[in-house]
C-alpha positions as CSV (number, residue, x, y, z in Angstrom):
1,X,-121.0,31.4,69.3
2,X,-121.1,31.8,65.6
3,X,-122.8,29.2,63.5
4,X,-120.0,27.4,61.9
5,X,-120.5,25.3,58.9
6,X,-118.2,22.7,57.7
7,X,-118.1,22.8,54.1
8,X,-116.9,19.8,52.2
9,X,-114.9,20.4,49.2
10,X,-116.4,18.8,46.2
11,X,-114.4,18.3,43.2
12,X,-115.0,20.9,40.6
13,X,-116.3,19.5,37.5
14,X,-114.5,21.5,34.9
15,X,-114.6,20.4,31.4
16,X,-111.2,19.1,30.3
17,X,-110.1,21.2,27.5
18,X,-107.1,19.8,25.7
19,X,-106.0,21.9,22.8
20,X,-103.3,19.5,22.0
21,X,-104.0,16.7,19.5
22,X,-104.2,13.2,21.2
23,X,-101.6,10.9,19.8
24,X,-103.1,7.4,19.7
25,X,-99.7,5.7,19.4
26,X,-98.4,7.5,22.5
27,X,-101.5,6.5,24.5
28,X,-101.1,2.9,23.3
29,X,-97.5,2.9,24.3
30,X,-98.3,4.4,27.7
31,X,-101.1,1.8,28.2
32,X,-98.7,-1.1,27.3
33,X,-96.1,0.3,29.7
34,X,-98.7,0.4,32.5
35,X,-99.9,-3.1,31.7
36,X,-96.3,-4.4,31.7
37,X,-95.7,-2.8,35.1
38,X,-98.9,-4.4,36.4
39,X,-97.8,-7.8,35.2
40,X,-94.3,-7.4,36.7
41,X,-95.7,-6.2,40.1
42,X,-98.2,-9.1,40.1
43,X,-95.5,-11.6,39.4
44,X,-93.2,-10.0,42.1
45,X,-96.0,-10.3,44.7
46,X,-96.8,-13.9,43.7
47,X,-93.1,-14.8,44.1
48,X,-93.0,-13.0,47.4
49,X,-96.0,-14.9,48.7
50,X,-94.6,-18.2,47.6
51,X,-91.2,-17.4,49.2
52,X,-92.8,-16.4,52.5
53,X,-94.9,-19.6,52.5
54,X,-91.8,-21.7,51.8
55,X,-89.8,-19.9,54.5
56,X,-92.7,-20.4,57.0
57,X,-92.9,-24.1,56.2
58,X,-89.1,-24.5,56.6
59,X,-89.2,-22.7,59.9
60,X,-92.0,-24.9,61.1
61,X,-90.2,-28.0,60.0
62,X,-87.0,-26.8,61.8
63,X,-88.8,-26.2,65.0
64,X,-90.5,-29.6,64.8
65,X,-87.2,-31.3,64.1
66,X,-85.6,-29.6,67.1
67,X,-88.4,-30.8,69.4
68,X,-88.3,-34.3,68.0
69,X,-84.5,-34.4,68.5
70,X,-84.9,-33.5,72.1
71,X,-87.4,-36.4,72.6
72,X,-85.0,-39.1,71.1
73,X,-82.8,-39.5,74.2
74,X,-86.0,-40.2,76.1
75,X,-86.8,-43.0,73.7
76,X,-83.2,-44.3,74.0
77,X,-83.5,-44.4,77.8
78,X,-86.8,-46.3,77.7
79,X,-85.4,-48.8,75.2
80,X,-82.4,-49.4,77.5
81,X,-84.8,-49.9,80.5
82,X,-86.8,-52.4,78.5
83,X,-83.7,-54.3,77.5
84,X,-82.6,-54.7,81.1
85,X,-83.0,-58.1,82.7
86,X,-86.1,-58.3,85.0
87,X,-89.4,-59.7,85.6
88,X,-91.8,-59.2,82.6
89,X,-94.8,-59.2,85.1
90,X,-93.3,-56.2,86.9
91,X,-95.9,-53.4,86.9
92,X,-93.2,-50.7,86.5
93,X,-91.9,-52.5,83.4
94,X,-95.4,-52.7,82.0
95,X,-95.8,-48.9,82.6
96,X,-92.5,-48.2,80.8
97,X,-93.6,-50.4,77.9
98,X,-96.9,-48.5,77.5
99,X,-95.2,-45.1,77.7
100,X,-92.6,-46.2,75.2
101,X,-95.3,-47.5,72.8
102,X,-97.1,-44.1,73.0
103,X,-94.0,-42.1,72.5
104,X,-92.9,-44.2,69.5
105,X,-96.5,-43.8,68.0
106,X,-96.4,-40.0,68.5
107,X,-93.0,-39.9,66.7
108,X,-94.3,-42.2,63.9
109,X,-97.4,-39.9,63.4
110,X,-95.0,-36.9,63.0
111,X,-93.0,-38.7,60.3
112,X,-90.1,-39.8,62.4
113,X,-88.7,-43.1,61.1
114,X,-85.9,-45.3,62.6
115,X,-82.9,-46.0,60.5
116,X,-82.5,-49.8,59.9
117,X,-78.8,-50.2,60.4
118,X,-78.1,-53.8,61.3
119,X,-76.9,-55.8,58.3
120,X,-76.9,-52.7,56.1
121,X,-73.9,-51.4,54.3
122,X,-72.2,-48.5,56.2
123,X,-73.5,-45.1,54.8
124,X,-71.8,-42.0,56.2
125,X,-74.9,-40.0,55.6
126,X,-77.0,-42.1,58.0
127,X,-74.4,-43.9,60.2
128,X,-71.7,-42.8,62.6
129,X,-69.1,-45.5,62.9
130,X,-67.7,-45.5,66.5
131,X,-66.0,-48.9,66.2
132,X,-64.5,-51.3,63.6
133,X,-64.2,-55.1,64.2
134,X,-62.8,-57.9,62.2
135,X,-65.6,-60.3,61.3
136,X,-64.8,-63.1,58.9
137,X,-68.5,-64.1,58.5
138,X,-69.5,-60.5,57.6
139,X,-68.8,-58.5,54.5
140,X,-66.5,-55.5,54.8
141,X,-68.4,-52.3,55.5
142,X,-71.5,-54.1,56.9
143,X,-73.0,-52.8,60.1
144,X,-72.7,-55.5,62.7
145,X,-73.9,-53.7,65.9
146,X,-76.0,-50.7,66.6
147,X,-75.2,-48.7,69.8
148,X,-77.8,-45.9,69.3
149,X,-80.6,-45.9,66.9
150,X,-80.7,-43.2,64.2
151,X,-83.8,-41.4,63.0
152,X,-85.0,-39.5,60.0
153,X,-87.9,-37.0,59.6
154,X,-89.0,-37.4,56.0
155,X,-85.8,-37.0,53.9
156,X,-84.1,-35.1,56.7
157,X,-81.6,-36.8,59.1
158,X,-82.5,-36.1,62.7
159,X,-79.8,-38.2,64.2
160,X,-77.3,-40.7,62.7
161,X,-77.2,-44.3,64.0
162,X,-74.1,-45.0,66.1
163,X,-72.7,-48.3,64.8
164,X,-69.9,-50.9,64.7
165,X,-68.7,-51.8,61.2
166,X,-67.1,-55.0,60.0
167,X,-63.5,-54.9,58.7
168,X,-62.4,-57.4,56.1
């Protein structure tokens, strides 16, 4: 076999000979153009980074909200079970109370807040009126009964409260 040598190409260091006169104004203009491009690309990248961070946070919030919405019927069922007539010393009831407290605490830690509907004025953004009733001792538009509790997650509505509203 022949002795093969791998030669690396080294850049030739040839002196740069420029017979053309260097225009300082042209170089300054070119430098300013490159600097402007650099600033624009840096700003574009910064905007891209902020946009992706914002989108990632919105997606995370949406996924969390979906999961929390799926848990709300469980809370409703537990509250109905606790409202049922029965013996307060019943061990099953005590177990349901403990589970309910834990679930409500988990939701609270995640930022889920119940909507206080009873006695409040009807607000279509937070309440879903499913019934109207004449009530002389209540003001018109006042929520007089809550059928299903509503919840918010921060400023976002997870579920409106199902309510009965007083008519004048």
